[in-house]
C-alpha positions as semicolon CSV with decimal commas, in nm:
position;residue;x (nm);y (nm);z (nm)
1;M;6,906;10,558;20,375
2;K;7,178;10,365;20,220
3;N;6,977;10,208;19,961
4;D;6,816;10,565;19,895
5;H;7,202;10,707;19,869
6;K;7,284;10,446;19,631
7;I;7,019;10,517;19,399
8;D;7,075;10,892;19,419
9;E;7,463;10,808;19,316
10;E;7,348;10,557;18,986
11;E;7,103;10,864;18,891
12;P;7,343;11,013;18,704
13;E;7,490;10,719;18,549
14;V;7,108;10,670;18,420
15;E;7,067;11,008;18,323
16;M;7,395;10,979;18,107
17;A;7,287;10,654;17,956
18;H;6,987;10,825;17,794
19;R;7,191;11,116;17,669
20;V;7,415;10,889;17,456
21;P;7,159;10,787;17,246
22;A;7,005;11,145;17,160
23;N;7,364;11,253;17,031
24;K;7,373;10,942;16,760
25;K;7,042;11,015;16,663
26;I;7,156;11,345;16,576
27;R;7,493;11,204;16,405
28;A;7,273;10,933;16,210
29;H;7,027;11,232;16,088
30;H;7,318;11,460;16,000
31;R;7,438;11,117;15,810
32;R;7,098;11,083;15,603
33;K;7,099;11,444;15,518
34;E;7,450;11,410;15,366
35;L;7,384;11,074;15,194
36;C;7,061;11,232;15,026
37;T;7,234;11,534;14,897
38;G;7,521;11,329;14,797
39;I;7,253;11,102;14,591
40;M;7,122;11,388;14,418
41;V;7,477;11,527;14,318
42;L;7,569;11,226;14,155
43;P;7,342;11,218;13,895
44;A;7,384;11,627;13,848
45;L;7,760;11,494;13,781
46;A;7,656;11,237;13,527
47;L;7,446;11,466;13,348
48;A;7,703;11,697;13,348
49;L;7,962;11,458;13,178
50;I;7,731;11,307;12,936
51;G;7,643;11,674;12,794
52;L;8,018;11,726;12,797
53;V;8,041;11,433;12,601
54;A;7,754;11,524;12,385
55;F;7,930;11,866;12,287
56;D;8,260;11,714;12,186
57;I;8,088;11,487;11,966
58;I;7,909;11,815;11,835
59;M;8,245;11,985;11,789
60;E;8,419;11,715;11,627
61;T;8,148;11,630;11,386
62;N;8,123;11,983;11,273
63;I;8,514;11,977;11,220
64;L;8,499;11,665;11,036
65;A;8,255;11,777;10,806
66;R;8,459;12,062;10,706
67;V;8,738;11,820;10,610
68;P;8,739;11,735;10,250
69;A;8,659;11,370;10,212
70;A;8,922;11,309;10,008
71;M;9,149;11,370;10,285
72;L;8,992;11,185;10,545
73;S;8,992;10,864;10,335
74;S;9,363;10,906;10,241
75;E;9,434;10,925;10,614
76;S;9,196;10,651;10,739
77;R;9,303;10,394;10,433
78;I;9,478;10,122;10,627
79;C;9,571;9,729;10,535
80;T;9,811;9,480;10,618
81;P;9,981;9,237;10,345
82;T;9,955;8,833;10,340
83;V;10,296;8,775;10,452
84;V;10,473;8,470;10,357
85;N;10,524;8,217;10,626
86;S;10,905;8,138;10,620
87;S;10,845;7,808;10,775
88;S;10,641;7,709;10,440
89;I;10,929;7,765;10,238
90;D;11,163;7,531;10,053
91;Y;11,519;7,692;10,052
92;H;11,809;7,575;9,862
93;S;12,050;7,539;10,119
94;G;12,067;7,440;10,504
95;H;12,252;7,790;10,602
96;R;12,169;7,908;10,956
97;Y;12,013;8,201;10,833
98;Y;11,728;7,998;10,703
99;D;11,706;7,784;11,048
100;E;11,705;8,104;11,227
101;L;11,455;8,301;11,004
102;K;11,201;7,993;11,061
103;E;11,259;8,012;11,432
104;M;11,159;8,387;11,448
105;T;10,801;8,534;11,540
106;L;10,812;8,813;11,323
107;P;10,567;9,152;11,288
108;I;10,351;9,226;11,014
109;P;10,389;9,549;10,837
110;V;10,076;9,814;10,859
111;F;10,023;10,004;10,561
112;R;9,810;10,348;10,540
113;G;9,759;10,589;10,335
114;K;9,940;10,588;9,968
115;H;10,126;10,255;10,103
116;T;9,784;10,079;10,087
117;K;9,843;9,969;9,751
118;L;10,114;9,754;9,815
119;C;9,865;9,527;9,972
120;D;9,695;9,481;9,622
121;K;9,837;9,184;9,477
122;T;9,630;9,180;9,150
123;K;9,836;9,504;9,005
124;R;10,183;9,310;9,069
125;K;10,180;9,109;8,744
126;T;10,244;9,442;8,565
127;A;10,382;9,617;8,873
128;K;10,737;9,736;8,876
129;Y;10,908;9,903;9,130
130;E;10,562;10,042;9,282
131;Y;10,556;9,722;9,394
132;C;10,883;9,707;9,613
133;L;10,853;9,706;9,963
134;P;10,975;10,097;10,059
135;I;11,301;10,002;10,255
136;S;11,588;10,249;10,347
137;G;11,946;10,191;10,482
138;R;12,254;10,292;10,633
139;K;12,524;10,326;10,374
140;D;12,831;10,437;10,580
141;S;13,138;10,278;10,684
142;P;13,288;10,099;10,896
143;F;12,916;10,037;11,052
144;C;12,822;9,848;10,711
145;A;13,199;9,747;10,580
146;A;13,110;9,376;10,601
147;A;12,686;9,429;10,618
148;D;12,583;9,065;10,615
149;R;12,198;8,884;10,587
150;M;12,251;8,784;10,880
151;D;12,250;9,144;11,029
152;L;11,881;9,136;10,956
153;L;11,781;8,880;11,222
154;N;11,910;9,071;11,464
155;L;11,793;9,446;11,418
156;R;11,759;9,670;11,741
157;S;11,613;9,930;11,531
158;S;11,501;10,040;11,155
159;K;11,766;10,276;11,211
160;A;12,040;10,001;11,232
161;I;11,984;9,835;10,887
162;C;12,258;9,852;10,624
163;Y;12,159;9,855;10,277
164;A;12,430;9,616;10,214
165;S;12,277;9,342;10,411
166;V;11,919;9,387;10,226
167;L;12,131;9,334;9,881
168;H;12,336;9,052;10,050
169;M;12,008;8,854;10,109
170;L;11,903;8,944;9,766
171;L;12,196;8,829;9,580
172;V;12,191;8,494;9,796
173;E;11,827;8,409;9,740
174;V;11,815;8,531;9,357
175;Y;12,127;8,323;9,288
176;E;12,020;8,025;9,423
177;E;11,681;8,072;9,238
178;L;11,859;8,089;8,928
179;Q;12,075;7,796;8,933
180;A;11,767;7,575;9,086
181;K;11,590;7,657;8,778
182;G;11,889;7,534;8,562
183;N;12,024;7,868;8,443
184;I;12,398;7,963;8,506
185;P;12,424;8,277;8,727
186;F;12,768;8,439;8,778
187;L;12,845;8,791;8,961
188;A;12,869;9,070;8,775
189;F;12,969;9,441;8,769
190;G;12,935;9,570;9,125
191;S;12,883;9,256;9,292
192;L;13,205;9,085;9,115
193;L;13,370;9,440;9,222
194;G;13,281;9,387;9,602
195;A;13,393;9,022;9,567
196;V;13,782;9,108;9,434
197;R;13,838;9,441;9,661
198;N;13,706;9,292;10,016
199;G;13,527;9,004;9,977
200;S;13,202;9,140;10,071
201;M;12,892;9,397;9,969
202;I;13,005;9,735;9,896
203;P;12,874;9,949;10,164
204;F;12,722;10,242;9,957
205;T;12,623;10,029;9,673
206;E;12,257;10,022;9,553
207;D;12,192;9,717;9,389
208;V;12,315;9,338;9,315
209;D;12,428;9,287;8,964
210;I;12,402;8,919;8,840
211;G;12,441;8,775;8,522
212;Y;12,302;8,446;8,342
213;V;12,427;8,298;8,036
214;G;12,212;8,273;7,729
215;E;11,803;8,305;7,748
216;M;11,660;8,242;8,070
217;I;11,530;7,937;8,138
218;S;11,162;7,866;8,284
219;V;11,201;8,272;8,365
220;D;10,786;8,178;8,504
221;A;10,893;7,917;8,718
222;V;11,187;8,173;8,859
223;R;10,947;8,467;8,889
224;L;10,693;8,243;9,095
225;A;10,953;8,054;9,310
226;L;11,085;8,402;9,427
227;R;10,712;8,535;9,432
228;K;10,663;8,253;9,717
229;K;10,980;8,382;9,911
230;G;10,872;8,716;9,944
231;Y;11,051;8,890;9,618
232;H;10,899;9,068;9,320
233;M;11,083;8,995;8,986
234;F;10,968;9,249;8,688
235;F;11,106;9,324;8,350
236;M;11,202;9,665;8,291
237;D;11,482;9,693;8,021
238;I;11,649;9,382;8,198
239;W;11,498;9,139;8,440
240;R;11,466;9,301;8,781
241;V;11,424;9,165;9,182
242;C;11,312;9,351;9,514
243;V;11,201;9,269;9,800
244;A;10,766;9,269;9,785
245;P;10,538;9,349;10,049
246;T;10,493;8,989;10,152
247;H;10,851;8,884;10,246
248;P;10,904;8,704;10,570
249;L;11,096;9,018;10,721
250;A;10,849;9,296;10,588
251;G;10,757;9,407;10,923
252;H;11,161;9,482;10,983
253;L;11,258;9,620;10,687
254;Y;10,976;9,839;10,592
255;D;11,000;10,219;10,642
256;P;10,656;10,376;10,665
257;S;10,851;10,722;10,569
258;A;10,945;10,591;10,282
259;P;10,770;10,690;9,957
260;V;10,636;10,356;9,730
261;S;10,937;10,349;9,502
262;Q;10,895;10,500;9,115
263;T;11,260;10,411;9,006
264;Y;11,529;10,276;9,166
265;E;11,489;10,379;9,537
266;V;11,495;10,035;9,710
267;P;11,773;9,746;9,723
268;Y;11,704;9,540;9,398
269;V;11,885;9,310;9,190
270;D;11,971;9,368;8,807
271;L;11,967;9,076;8,583
272;Y;12,259;9,077;8,279
273;M;12,234;8,846;8,001
274;M;12,549;8,705;7,848
275;E;12,489;8,547;7,519
276;Q;12,784;8,373;7,307
277;L;12,838;8,492;6,936
278;D;12,903;8,272;6,665
279;N;13,274;8,392;6,676
280;G;13,273;8,257;6,993
281;D;13,275;8,577;7,194
282;W;13,055;8,701;7,481
283;N;12,789;8,966;7,440
284;L;12,714;9,114;7,790
285;Q;12,416;9,333;7,860
286;E;12,510;9,683;7,990
287;L;12,848;9,645;7,952
288;E;13,049;9,956;7,785
289;G;13,405;9,838;7,773
290;S;13,642;9,878;7,476
291;N;13,479;9,664;7,263
292;G;13,138;9,800;7,369
293;S;12,962;9,487;7,538
294;I;13,159;9,208;7,374
295;L;13,419;9,002;7,572
296;P;13,632;8,766;7,448
297;Y;13,552;8,432;7,462
298;N;13,910;8,364;7,647
299;K;13,837;8,590;7,903
300;V;13,481;8,450;7,994
301;Q;13,503;8,050;8,029
302;P;13,575;7,835;8,200
303;F;13,464;8,005;8,502
304;S;13,625;8,097;8,812
305;Q;13,516;8,120;9,191
306;V;13,501;8,488;9,380
307;S;13,362;8,486;9,784
308;I;13,089;8,707;9,944
309;N;13,094;8,711;10,322
310;G;13,260;8,331;10,287
311;M;13,007;8,207;10,022
312;A;13,157;8,131;9,672
313;F;12,984;8,261;9,392
314;D;13,080;8,189;8,995
315;T;13,221;8,460;8,771
316;V;13,407;8,496;8,428
317;K;13,739;8,306;8,412
318;D;13,915;8,662;8,439
319;P;13,729;8,895;8,625
320;Q;14,002;9,145;8,670
321;F;13,973;9,209;8,276
322;L;13,585;9,263;8,320
323;L;13,599;9,490;8,626
324;K;13,878;9,696;8,415
325;E;13,639;9,707;8,110
326;A;13,345;9,823;8,334
327;Y;13,506;10,070;8,543
328;G;13,902;10,130;8,439
329;D;14,227;10,064;8,570
330;D;14,182;10,198;8,922
331;Y;13,862;9,959;8,959
332;L;14,004;9,855;9,311
333;T;13,979;10,260;9,442
334;P;13,615;10,302;9,579
335;K;13,384;10,564;9,411
336;P;13,096;10,644;9,620
337;R;12,816;10,727;9,386
338;G;12,869;11,077;9,236
339;E;13,246;11,052;9,194
340;S;13,137;10,818;8,903
341;S;12,927;10,740;8,682
342;A;12,964;10,363;8,696
343;S;12,923;10,418;9,108
344;A;13,205;10,221;9,170
């Protein structure tokens, strides 16, 4: 009986043991059904997504088909210029500006739409301002009161560019290149005025003024040397120089919102020839003084020196006389553009 009772007590356990697998089978069956349903749903979702993508492509194609081809090609044009590697440039001084420039990792400008013409180097031989890099900048004081080319190496934003910083860069490199090719450059007009007033660039000025004595020596060599440094030298009444799209700092300086320049809308250098007359006096291009463009010989030579941002530059013997002839007796009083035709 003991054994029979034991068997009776164990029977419920045996029955329970048989019931558990039955429940597992039911759950497994449900899982198989869910899996089959999921497998069937996935292709349906994939087909739906493919349909949406196809519909989007068709709609986009229809929309684009209605847009004029000229508009599409204009907006889709894109190019990058071949920028000069600053490490390969032979500069004429050991100024730290050049050392720091060579150490920098510089961005390359990307031109779109109408600006893509700036990638066409074949047109630079005949191009004037239209091959100049579009650059804009601040001209306000005191922010730009002591603008220096060194500022261009530490730009946090294109909105922080001072126009005069770019002009200072142009002044130094064009002046050095003229000297290197055997010319005699000197500061004139507005650049001389800034040196005499404050020993700096005038913040609101729009160009650099450099004179040179006699016919320019090796003009083709000067143009080539400047081109290798990323500048564009062209003749338009007088010789002029601007920053080219190939300049090492072009990626920093380029303003994509500015138009391609047709006239004087970018930083540039004016180069004025000064030649000696038979009587010893000097004729300075574009001077409009009391005696026209003539300067007395004893006011011109021997040259004196002035400084801009601590760097010495040659100028005429009597810079005050030249400035009075060019701007009047009150030449020391700043006159932003609009107040005076001379823009002093």
